[in-house]
N, C-alpha and C positions, 0 to 999 in steps of 0.2 A: 148343526154339526157339519152339514155339507158346505155351509157358508164359510165356516171356520177353515175347513179343509181347502176350499178354493182360495181363501185369502192367504193361507200358509203357502200354497203352491205358487201364488203370484209373488209373494215376498221372496221365496227361494229363487224364483226365476229372475227377479230384479237383482237379488244379491249376487247370483251367478254372473249375470250380465255386467254388473258393476265390477266384480272381481276380474272378469275377462278384460274389461276396459282398463282397469288399473294395471293388470299384468302387461297389456300391450303398451301402456304408457311407460311402465318401468323398462320393458324390453327396448322400446324406442330410445329412452334416455340412456340406457346402458350401451346400446349400439352407437349412439351419438358420442358418448364419452370414449368408447373404445376407438372409434374412428379418429377422434381428436388426439387420443394417446398415440395411435399409429402414425398420425401426421407429425406429431412432435418427435417420435422415435426416428421416423424417416428423415426428418429435417436434421436431427442430431447426427444420424448416420452419415448423411451427405456432407455435413459440416466436418465431421471427423475424417471422412474420406478425403475431403478437400484439404484438410490440415495435414494429413499423411502425405498426400501428393505434393503439397508445398514443402514439407520437410524433406521428402525424397529429392525434390528438385533442388532445394538448397544444398543438400548433401552432395549432389552431383556437381553443382557449381563449385562448392568448396574443394571437392576432389580434383576437379579440372584446374582450379587455381593453384592447389598444392603441387600438382604435376608440372604445371608451367613454371612454378617457382623453383622446384627441384631441378628441372631441366636448365633453367637459367643459372642456378648455383653451380651445376656441373660444368656448364660451358665456361663460366667465369673461372672456376677452379682449374679447368683445363688450360685456359688462356694464361693464367698466372703461373701454372706449373711449366708450361711451354716457354714462357718468358724467362723463368728462373733457369731453365735448361740452357736457353740461348745465351743468357748472361754468363753462366758457368763456362760454356764452351768458348765464348769470346775471350774470357780471361785466360782459359787454359791454353788456347792455341798461341798465345803470345808469351806464355811462361813454361814452355815445354822442357826447359832445362831443370825445372823443379822435379826432383825424384828420379832424374835420369840415371841410367846405369850403362855399363859396357857389355856388349855381346859380340859375337863373331859369326861369320858365315862359314859353314863347312867348305873345305877346299880353297878357302881364301885366307891367307896368313896375315890378317889384320883385324884390329879391334875397332868396333863401331859404337858410337853413342846412340842410345835409344831416343834421343831428342827428336830427330827427324821422323822416326817411325811413329812416335807419339803424335806429332803434328799431322801426319797423314791420317792416323786413326781418328783424331778429333775432327778433321775435315770431313771424313765420311760420316761421323756422328751428326754433323750439322745438316745433312740431307737424309737422316734416318737410315743410314746404311752402316755396314761394318767393314772392318779391314781384315783381309785374309792374312794370316801369319805364315810366312814362308817356312817350309819344313826344314830348310837348311840352317835356320838360325839356332845357335847353341850358346852356352856360356863360355867365356874365355878359358876357364880352367879345365875344359874338356880334354881328356887324354887323347892326343893326336898320334899316338904310336899304335900301329905302324904308320909310315908317312902318309899324309893326306893325298888322295888321288886327285886328278884334275877335275873329274866329274864326280858329283856326289853319288855314293851308293852305300847303303848300309851293309852290303855284303863285303865291303872292303875292310870292315872292322871286326876284330875278334870278339869284342864285347858289345853286342847290340843293346843290351840292357843299359849299359853306361851311356850310350848314345841317346837312348830314349829319355833317360834321367836328365841329361843335359838339355834336351829339347824342352822337357817339362819345366825345368828350372828357368829357362828363358821365358816361357809362357807365363809362369807365376810372377816373375819380375816385371814383365810387361804389363800384366794386370795390375800389379801394385803401383807401377809408375802412373798409369792412367787414373787409378783411384785417387792418388794424391792430387792430380790435376783437376778432376771433375767433382771431387768431394763425395763420390759414391762408388760402390763396387760395380765395375762393368761386367757384362755377360760374356763369358768365354764359351763358345759353342763349337762342337765338333760335327762336321758334315759327314754324309754317308761315304764320301770318297776319302775320308780320313783327315782332310784338311781342317785346321782350326781357324776360327774367325773371332774377332773381338767386337762387341757391340756396346752401345751406350746402356741399353737395357733390353 
């Protein structure tokens, strides 16, 4: 009986030792596989990161290329637009009789053609400036009674509203004359001092 007990204990000890060895072997195998998986995951992560960096870099290159292309298109468009403007003005300055009308200057009893005034305006347009329209210019049918004074003064007229309407009629006609010449509506601007000027745009 003692012998059987001793053999049993020895068998149990051997079995336990074998189990421990097997467990260590399994543990080592699992750790090895886990390390292998971690290396694969890390490699994949690095590859993905590299791919993302490359995509971002390519996107930045494409964005820069598009910005340069847009800038080039805008410059070309500006050059074409400016050339179109120059061509229009060159034609207009030699055809100022087109759309011309008659106006007069207060205090001077004579009628003037707008042709020369239009030519002056277009000359200013060519250097990106505008022409100041004299406040004395009115339409010929303006009521000149009482007699016109030697020097212009709105106080010399009974109807200042009529005088202002005649000035506005002149400005409207001048704007229309310029528009027929340059093919677009010019800009009529009023300064703080009350003077009006006409510009290309």
